[in-house]
C-alpha positions as CSV (number, residue, x, y, z in Angstrom):
1,M,142.0,209.1,248.7
2,P,141.0,210.0,252.3
3,S,137.4,211.0,252.9
4,N,138.3,214.7,253.5
5,D,140.1,214.9,250.2
6,A,137.2,213.2,248.4
7,R,134.8,215.6,250.1
8,N,136.8,218.6,248.9
9,L,136.9,217.2,245.4
10,L,133.1,216.6,245.5
11,H,132.5,220.1,246.8
12,T,134.6,221.7,244.0
13,A,133.9,219.5,241.0
14,V,130.1,219.4,241.3
15,P,129.5,223.2,241.3
16,T,132.0,223.6,238.5
17,A,130.2,220.9,236.4
18,A,126.8,222.5,237.1
19,V,128.0,225.9,236.0
20,G,129.7,224.3,233.0
21,A,126.4,222.8,232.0
22,I,124.8,226.2,232.2
23,V,127.6,227.7,230.0
24,V,127.2,224.8,227.5
25,A,123.4,225.5,227.3
26,V,123.9,229.3,226.9
27,S,126.7,228.7,224.3
28,A,124.4,226.3,222.4
29,G,121.7,229.0,222.3
30,V,124.1,231.7,221.2
31,A,126.6,230.0,219.0
32,G,124.8,226.7,218.0
33,G,126.3,223.2,218.2
34,K,129.9,224.4,217.8
35,G,129.4,226.7,220.7
36,A,128.1,223.9,222.9
37,V,131.1,221.7,221.9
38,G,133.6,224.5,222.7
39,A,132.0,225.2,226.0
40,A,132.0,221.5,226.9
41,V,135.6,221.1,226.0
42,G,136.5,224.2,228.0
43,T,134.6,223.0,231.1
44,V,136.1,219.5,230.9
45,L,139.6,220.9,230.4
46,A,139.2,223.2,233.4
47,I,137.9,220.4,235.7
48,L,140.7,218.1,234.5
49,F,143.5,220.7,235.1
50,M,142.1,221.8,238.5
51,G,141.4,218.3,239.6
52,I,145.0,217.2,238.9
53,G,146.3,220.3,240.6
54,L,144.2,219.5,243.7
55,Y,145.6,216.0,243.8
56,V,149.2,217.2,243.4
57,L,148.6,219.8,246.2
58,Q,147.2,217.2,248.6
59,W,150.0,214.8,247.8
60,T,152.5,217.6,248.5
61,A,150.8,218.4,251.8
62,K,151.1,214.8,252.9
63,T,154.6,214.0,251.7
64,L,156.4,217.4,251.7
65,P,154.6,219.7,254.1
66,H,157.5,222.2,254.2
67,L,157.0,222.8,250.4
68,F,153.2,223.1,250.6
69,Q,152.9,226.9,250.3
70,A,155.5,227.3,247.6
71,M,154.0,224.4,245.7
72,G,150.5,225.9,245.9
73,L,151.7,229.2,244.5
74,M,153.7,227.5,241.7
75,L,150.8,225.1,240.9
76,Y,148.2,227.9,240.5
77,V,150.5,229.9,238.3
78,A,151.3,226.9,236.2
79,Q,147.6,226.0,235.9
80,L,146.7,229.5,234.8
81,L,149.6,229.6,232.3
82,L,148.6,226.2,230.8
83,L,145.0,227.3,230.5
84,L,146.1,230.5,228.8
85,I,148.3,228.4,226.4
86,F,145.3,226.2,225.5
87,V,143.2,229.3,224.8
88,G,146.0,230.6,222.5
89,L,146.3,227.2,220.7
90,F,142.6,226.9,220.0
91,Q,141.8,230.5,219.1
92,D,141.7,229.8,215.4
93,T,140.2,226.3,215.4
94,D,137.2,225.2,213.3
95,A,136.3,222.2,215.4
96,F,134.4,224.3,217.9
97,N,133.6,228.0,218.8
98,P,136.8,229.4,220.3
99,K,135.0,232.2,222.1
100,A,132.6,229.7,223.9
101,F,135.7,227.6,224.7
102,A,137.5,230.5,226.3
103,V,134.4,231.7,228.2
104,A,133.7,228.2,229.6
105,L,137.4,227.8,230.5
106,V,137.5,231.1,232.4
107,V,134.1,230.7,234.1
108,S,134.9,227.1,235.1
109,T,138.3,228.0,236.5
110,V,136.8,230.9,238.6
111,V,134.0,228.7,239.9
112,W,136.4,225.9,240.8
113,M,138.6,228.3,242.7
114,A,135.7,229.9,244.6
115,A,134.2,226.4,245.4
116,Q,137.6,225.2,246.6
117,A,138.0,228.2,248.9
118,R,134.4,227.7,250.2
119,A,135.0,223.9,250.7
120,H,138.2,224.6,252.6
121,M,136.5,227.2,254.8
122,K,133.7,224.8,255.6
123,A,135.9,221.8,256.3
124,K,136.5,220.9,259.9
125,I,140.2,220.3,259.8
126,F,142.1,219.8,263.0
127,Y,145.0,222.1,263.4
128,I,146.3,220.0,266.3
129,D,146.5,216.3,266.7
130,P,143.8,215.3,269.1
131,D,145.3,211.8,269.7
132,S,148.7,213.1,270.7
133,S,147.7,213.8,274.3
134,K,146.6,210.2,274.8
135,T,149.9,208.6,273.5
136,E,152.4,210.8,275.4
137,K,153.0,210.1,279.1
138,S,152.2,213.1,281.3
139,E,155.3,214.5,282.9
140,K,155.3,216.3,286.2
141,S,156.5,219.8,286.0
142,G,158.4,221.6,288.6
143,S,160.7,220.3,291.4
144,T,160.2,216.9,293.0
145,S,161.4,217.8,296.4
């Protein structure tokens, strides 16, 4: 993974995990041990889904740049639908508190997206190739007479 990609992942996953830890602590206080487990599962699931999505999006940008925008839109819609499906599947579970799970999932997803937007805005990404002027021979313009 190139350093810029790893830096983006670091700047998105760390704030999400920190907010997830806060949600786990609040859920433990409000709903007990099952609330903490539900919030932890929701946070981990959101980080996992969003991390995989970031990897797929970066792979698409490198290999199929003409499909980048369409893939980004499709990927975010698919992620949100999958997360909604998980909330629906676990709404009646007894293994953990489903409300804490849903809250942690939503909060972690929103924090991930905000952190990803901030990381992208702060990244110093060249929009031109600075080495291209060195490799091409300069050509004279105009007439030679």
